[in-house]
N, C-alpha and C positions, 0 to 999 in steps of 0.2 A: 434446131442444131443440124449443121452440115454433117454428112456421113464422114467419119474419120477412118482412114485405113492405115493400118500398121503393116508395113511391108517387110518382110524377113528374108535375109539372104545369107549365104554362108561364104561369101567371097571376102577378100580383103576390104578395108573400109572404103577406099576410093570406089572400088567396083560397087560396093553396096549402095553408095550414094547416086550411082549412075543407072543402075539397072532396075527394071520391074520384071519379076518373073510371074508367069501364070501359076494358077493353083496346082495344076497337076505336076508341072516341072518342079515347082518348089517342094511339093509334097514328096515326090519321089526322091529328090536330092537329099532332103533332110531327114525324113523319117521312114521311107520305104513303104511297105505294104501296111504297116501297123500305125501309119500316120493319123493325126487328128484330121477330121474331114474338111476343114476349111482354112483358107489362107489367112483370113483376118476377120475381125468382128466389126460391123458397122452399127453404131449405136446412136439413137436418136435422143438419148438422155444425156445430161452433163458428165456422166461417168462412163469411161471406157475401161473395160476390165476383160481379162483373159488368162489363160493358163496354157502354156506351150512347153513342150519338152522334146528332147532328141539327144543326138551324140555329136560331139565335136568330131570334125574330119581332120585330115592331116595338118591343116593349119592351126588347129586349136582355137579357132576363132568363129564367131558368128556375130552378126550385127542386125539392128533394128532400126528402121527409119520411124521416128516418132511423129505424131501428129503436130500441126502448127495450131497452137491455142493462145487465148488470151491468158489472163492470170490462172494459174493452174498449181496442182500438186499431184505427185506421183507417190503411191504406196506400193512397194515391190518386194518380192521375195525371190532370191536367187539361190539355187541348189547346185553345187558342183562347179561353181565359177570361182576362179582364183583372182581375176581382175575384171573390173567394170569401170568404163569411162564414157562420159557424155561429151559428144563432139558437136561443134557448130557446123553450119552448112559449108564452110571452108576447111573442114577437117582439123580444125584446132581444138585442142582439149579444153573444155569448159569446166569439168568437175571430175574428180576422182571419186568413184563411189565404193569400189573394193580395190584393195591394193595388197597383192601377195597373200590372199587368203588360203586356207586349207582346201586341197583338192575336193574333199568330201564335206565341205562346210555349207552351212545355210546362213544367208545373209538377209536381214530385213532392212529395208531402206526407205527413207522419206526424203524427197527432194522435188525440185521444180523444173520444169522445162523452160528454155528461154522464151520470153513472151513474144508471140506473133512472129516467131523465126522457126525455120526447120531445124531439127537436130537428130543425131544418131546416137544410139546406145550400142557400144561395142563390148561384148563379152568374151572373155579368154578363159581357157581351161586345158585340161589334159587331153591330148589326142586320143580319140576313141571313148573318152569320158562322157558320161551322161550329164546333161544339164537340164535345168528346169527354170522357166521364168513365169511367175505369176504377177499380175499387176492390176492396178486400178488407177486410172488417170481421171481427174475431175477439173473442169473449169470452175473457178470459184471467184471469190472476192476476198479481200483482207478483212479482218475483224475490225469492227468499228469501235476502237477503244481510245479515242482521242479524249484526253483529259488535260484540263489546265490546272496549274498549281502555282501559287506565288512561291518563287525560289527563296531558299535560305542562304544561297551563295552570294556573297557580296558583289561578285562579278556579274552574275546573272541579273541581280537586282538593278545594277547600273544599266545593263542592256535593255532591260524592260522599260526603265525610264526614257532611254534614247529612242525606243520604238514609239512610246507614248508621245514624244515630241516630234515624230515624223522621221526618225532615222531608220537605218536599216542594219542588217546583221553582218555586213561585208567585213568590217574591220574586226569584229569578234572571230569570224572564221579564219581571217588571215593570221590572227594571233594564235589561234589553236593549231593551225597547220604548222606554224613555226615552232611552237612549244610542245606540241603533241597532246594526246588525251590518255586517260581521263584528266580532267582539271583537278589539281590538287591545291588546297588552300589550308593555311594553318588554323588550328582550334585551340590547342594548349600543348604543353610540353609532351604529353603522352598520346595525343590524338590529332588526326588530320581530317579534313573534309575532302572527299573525293566525289567528282561529279562526272557521271558517264554522258556522253553526248552523241547525238546522231543528227546529220542534216538531211532534211528534206523528205522524210517518209509521208506517205498519204494518210494512213489511218492509224498505225500503231508502231511502236518499237518495244521489244521486250529484251531483257538482259538475261543470259544464260550464265549462271554461276555468280549470282549477285551476293553481297555481304549479308543480305538477309536470309540466304539459304534458299531462296525460292526463284521463280521465273517472274521477276517483278517488271511491271510496265514502266516505261518512261513517260514523262509528262510533256506536253507541248507548251512552249513559252508564248502565251498569248496566241496570236495568229501567225507566228513567224515560222521559219523553217528550222528552228531549234527544238530538239527534243532533249530532255535531261532528266536525270535523277541523281540525287545527292545522298550520301552516307557519311556518318561520322565513324571512322574506324581507328584501331590502334595504330600508333605511328610506325610499327614494324610489319605492317600487313604485307603479305606476298600472296598473289592469287592470279589465277587464269579466268578469262571470261570470253564470251562471245556476245554480240548484239544481233538481234533478229528484227529487221524492218519489215513491216507489212506482213505479219504472220497470217497465213489464209485461214478462212473458215473451212473446216473439214467435216465430212459426214462421219458418224460413228458415235462412240462413248465419249464422256467427258475426258477419259484418259487419252483417247485418240486426239482430241482437240488440244489437250495439254501437250502432247508429244509433237504437235504441229510446229512447234517452235523450231524443230530440227530442220524444217523445210528451208528456212531462210537464215539460220544461225550462222555467223561468220565473224572473221576477225575484225576488229575495229579499223576502219580504213585510215584513221589519223593517229593510230598507235603502232609504230614500226617495230616494238618489242615483242619477241616471241621466244619460247624455249624450243618449240618443235622446228621441224625442217622449213627453212625460209622458202624453199622451192615449192612447198605445198600450195594448192589453190586456197582461196580465202575461207571456203567452207570447212576445210580440213585443218585449219590452223587457229589456235586460240591466241588471243592477245594477253600480254603479261603486264600485271601491275606490281611493282616491287618498290615499296617505300623504304625497305630496309637495305641500305647498300652493301652491308656485310653479309654476303650470301656465298655459299658454295656453288650452287646451281646457276651459274651465269651462262648466258648464251655462249660466251667465249670458252668457258670451261668445257661445256658439253660439246662444242664443235671441234675440239682439238683431236688430231688423229691418235690412234693407238700407237704410241712410240716405244712404250716400255713393257708391253705384254702382248698377248695373243688372243684371238677370239676364233673359236671353231664352232661350226654348226653341224649337227647331226640329227637324223630322224630316229626317234625311239618308239618302237611298237609296244603297246600295253595290251597283254592278253586279258587282263582284269577289266579294262575299260573298253575293250574293243575298238581302239583307234590307235592312230600314230600322231605324234606332235614333234615339232622341232625343239631341241634342247641345245641352247648355245652355252659354251663354256668359255669364260674369260680366265686366263692364267697370267699372273704377274711373272715377268721374267726376273728370277732372282737365283742366287747361288743355292739356296735351300728351298724345298717345296714349301708353299704356303700352308700355314697350320689352320687358319681360319677358312670356312666355307659358307657362303651366303647363298641360300637357296631362294630365289625370287619368283613368285607367281606373276602372271600377265607378263612374262619375260620378253615377248616379241614387241610389246608395246614400249616396255621400259628401255629396251636397247634400240630398236629400229627407229623409234620416234624421238626419244630422249637421250640416247647415247650414254647410259649410265656407266657402262664399262669404261668409256672414254674419260668420264669424270673421275672414276675411282683409280684408273691408271695414272692420271696426274697426280692425285693425292698420294698414292703409293710411291711414286717416283720422288716426290718431295719429302718423303718420310713423314707425311702428315697422317697416314694410316699404316698399319702393318700390312704385309702381304695378305690378300684375301682372294681366294678363288670365288668367282661368281657363276652360279648356274641359272641361267635364264629359262624358265619353263613356260612354254606357250600354252595359252588358254583356248586355242582354237577359235571357236566362234561364240556368239552370245548364248545360243541355246545350251551348248555343252558347258560353257563356263558356269551358267546358272544351275546346272545339274551337278557338276563336279565339285566346285569350290565350297558351296554351303556343306555342312557336315554330311559326308558321304563316306561310308565305311570302304567302299571299293577305291575311292581315290586315295584315302589314307593307306590302304594296302599297297596301291601302286607306288606311292612315295617310298614305303618301307621295303618292299619285297621286289620292286622292279627297278625304280630309279637309282636307289642307293647302291645295289650290287653292279649296275650298269656303270655308275660313276667310278666305282673302284676299278672296273675293267679299263676305264679310260685314264686311270692313274691319278684320280682325285682322292687324296687321303681324307678320311672323315673321322673326326673325333666328336663325340657326343657333346662335350663341354665347349667346343668350338665350332659347332654347327648352328647356324642361324636360319630359322624359317621366317620368311618376310613377304608381305604382300599388302595390297590396299584394298579397301572395301570388302568385297567377297574374299579376296586375297588375304586380308588381315584376319578374317573369320577362319579361313582355312588353315592359316598358320597355327592358330590356337587350338583348333580341332585335331590337326595331325599330331601336335605335341601331346595332346591328352590321350590319343590312341596309342602313341609310341614314345613315351617319354625316355625310354631306354636308348633311343636313337637320336632324338632331337632335344637339345639342351637349352635352346634360347629361342624366343618368339619376338619378333619386331613387327608389331601390329600398326598399320597406318590406316586411320579412318575405318576400323574394322566394323563390319555390319552385324554388330551384336544384338541387334533388334530381331534377328532372323529366327524363325521357328518353323518346324514341319508343320504341314496342314493339319489343323485341328489342335495344335499345341499352343500354349501361352508364349508371348514374346519373350526374348532372352533365353532361348532354349539352352544354348551352350553355357551361358553364365550359370544356369541351374545344374548343369552337368558337373561343372567344376565345384559347384557348392556341395554336391552329393558324392563327390569322388575323394579318394584319399589325396593328400598332397604329394606332388611328385617333385623330383629335383630339376625344375624348369625355371628359367628366369624370364621375366616379361618387360619389354619396353613398349609401352602403349602411347600412341599419338592420336589426337582428334582435333579438328579445326573448331575454333570458337564461332565460326559462321554455320556450323552443322547442327543447328538447333531445330530444324523442321524434319518431319518424316515419321516413320513408324515408331511407336513406343516412345515419342518424345525427341527423336533425333539421335544421331550417332554420337554426339558429344556426351549427352546424358547417358546413353547405353554403355559407353566406354568407361564412364566414371562408375557406373554400377558394377561393371565387370571388375574394374580395378579394386573396388571395395571388397568384393567377394574374395578375390585372389589374396588382398592383404590380410583379411580375416582368417584365411586358411593358412596363412604363414609363408606365402610365396614371396620371393624376392621380386618386386614389381615396382615400376615407376611410371608416372603419367606425365606426358608433355603436351600441353595445349599449344596449338599454333594459331597465329592470327591469319586465318585463311579459311578456305573451304574445302570442297571435295575435289581436289585436282592435283595433277602431277607436280606443279611447281612447289606446292607444300610438301607433298610426299618425298620429293627429291631431297629437300633440306632435311627433313626428319629422317630419312634413310642414312644419310651420312652421319647425322647426330647420334643415331642409335648404334650404328657400327663403331663410332668413336667410343661410346660408352661401354659397349660390351668387349671391345678389345683393350680397354684400359688406357686409351690415349686421353690425357687429361687437358691438354692445351693444343689448339690447332690454330695456326695463323692463316687466314684465308687469302 
């Protein structure tokens, strides 16, 4: 293995790509007398790894020239970095790795460098703020998961016969380019067959977000360039997905290998439909499959500007949690203040990537929803989200004793009967937990794919369900959603755990309803359910979309 050198510089990106600085100059510039002793690590093994730290200078920027490798993967942790971008040798952005993260955040990343091409990693942060970059880079090969299967799709059966007669796949791909993917074929009045497709992978393709609720492999059609997998799904299915070609073999645990799908997971190149920002690179964009045309959360509805309300963003410091987070507040422009307030966890994702305020703004303006204030509560980074949202007394106290008084200072009137706690996954779990801790403040829970399988270490699964079973009944209403595709995972999967939670609530005498969705664990489903849930809570009986 040739020695690989990672050269680090503190200048702007163009300068970073031109210059080489010697060890002493680099060390004095970045770290001063307390610097680590070496500029870079030369490794003779397939794995390059290191741990560097320092302070951002006045530019708030630092860049790393990365090695030129064959097939590879990078596992990295960034601390104190708000933005991270991978650039090619012409200074063009290849991939956004971190976008507007918290100043004190920790980000864990999996990605790949361009094969046999130089690249640069640019990190940005707060001037004078401390940063840390830990990484492991490995040359590798893709998993050998080539599997053949006779297709059940009539279209693919015809292609297989044409290939056996000496034909090729060109006409098939021309049709797919014109009609888009996945390929949809009728089954019966209530079901359709969808076939996910990829062209030309070497050794494997996986689907992230499959209707089976797992990272399913695609099959190769004979020896052709067609990779496929078919599912029969309900005719009203709505879901997001990514495809991951040539997932690399990685070192580590089985969980590490499973997570390696994130290295190459990307939008379907033949599917132009997406709910998130169209300007995102393909790795940061999910593709949309929407068989039901009567939806609230269309790309058009989410992309409309805020014409009838306002959105403000402020930082809120929590003494209980020891951190600060962005809280964005949407207010409809009405003659009278909105009586309803929606408190939404993972708020930065819901608004910055999916523009939920823009969607609700349009519904309110068309009198399809009553006026609703929406409070978008940022969850910071993965580590703190996993600590705060699963039942955490300090987080519930933050909601009751810090967030609510602060909202009143901002002029957001709160009535328990018209306050809705909402969130997805851990956020759905948190909604039910905070309501249990403070039922006198929060009267409604809108739970989307809630993680009711969760339990503290050493406890039985379904801990929060058991807490509700053992507690008095409180005056809280519940609107629970789970996806029909969420049948894998801890304790039988989210769908089953949500049903168990609903049964306990119903047996206790709570006002509760369960709403299954033909979809999985993603924002396309949660967006639709969020609107449906707010419609039910606010008493709107009929909405034309």
